[in-house]
Structure formats: C-alpha cells, structure tokens
N, C-alpha and C positions, 0 to 999 in steps of 0.2 A: 474467362469465369472469371466474375467477381468474388473478390476479397472478402472474407469474411470480417464483421466490425465487431471490433472489440469491445467488451463488457466496460461500463463504467466504472469507477473504484467503488463504487457505492455497490450495483452490483454485482460485483466481483466477491465485497466482501458479504454482502446475502446470502451469495450459494456457495461463500467457505463456510458461513456459520449452519447453512441445510446439510453441508456435504459432515460437519463434523458431528453435526446431531446424530445423522444415520450411523455414521462409525464409531458413536459412544454405544449406541441400545444395543447392537451387538447381534441382532437379527438378521444383517445384507449378508448374503452370502460371497465367500471368500471371494470370485471371482470379482464380483459389483464392488466391492470392499476396496478390491485392488485399483480399478479402474477409477472407483470415486477418489482414491488416496490419488494416483497420478493429474486428476482433473484439479486439485487441492493444491498440490503444489506449485500445478503448474498461474495458477490463480495467484497466490501467494508472490510467487516472483514477479507475474505484472504488477498487483498491489504495491510492492518494494519498490519496483521500479518508479513507478506513478510517485511513490514518496518520497524518493530520492530526487528526484526532479522538484516535486513541490518544494523540500528545504532547499535547495540551491537558490531557489527564487525567494524566497524567505528573508527578511533581513531585520533584525530589531535595533528601533531608534536608541540609539543610547546618548544623544546630547546634541549638541550645536558647537560649531567651530564659534570663532570669534568674530566671524563675518555672518555668522547667522546661518550656516550653512547646517543641512543635518548630518550626523557621525551616526554611522552604522556597522553594526557587525555581525558578521553570518549567525542564524540563529543555532540555538545553544551557546553561543559566546565559547571562551576558553573554558578549560576543564578545570575546575577546583580540587 
C-alpha cells in the first residue's frame, strides 16, 4: 500500500484557514466540527515541525572576521 504524501506547508496553511472559517461560522454539526478540529490539530503540528526545521537552517549574517569569513548567529539571535 502506498504511503499518502503529506501536503506542503502552504497547502496545510490554506486548509487550516478553511477549517477555521468553517468552525467560526457556527453552522457545522458537532460531529463534523470535531473531525475538523482533529484535522486542524494534525495540520498545525505538521506546520510547526516544518517551521522548526526551517528555523534550524536559517542563520543571520552578523559580520565578518578579520580574515573575511562570515560570522553568523542562529535566527532570532540572543533574547534581549
């Protein structure tokens, strides 16, 4: 059996927006609302994982050494 391909971050975000709109309108039956909530929670977990992985890869250039090598620090830098 083939494994189902996960949606991209953008697709997941779009679906989360759709789910939020459906839940906010208050017209969705409770059973369907629960299913939508569960789907949204899973999508949110996947999106957070993607963002955490991306954040680990991103660095900010903060200057250069005397030898001209770039100096970087993790995205977000030190908390002030």
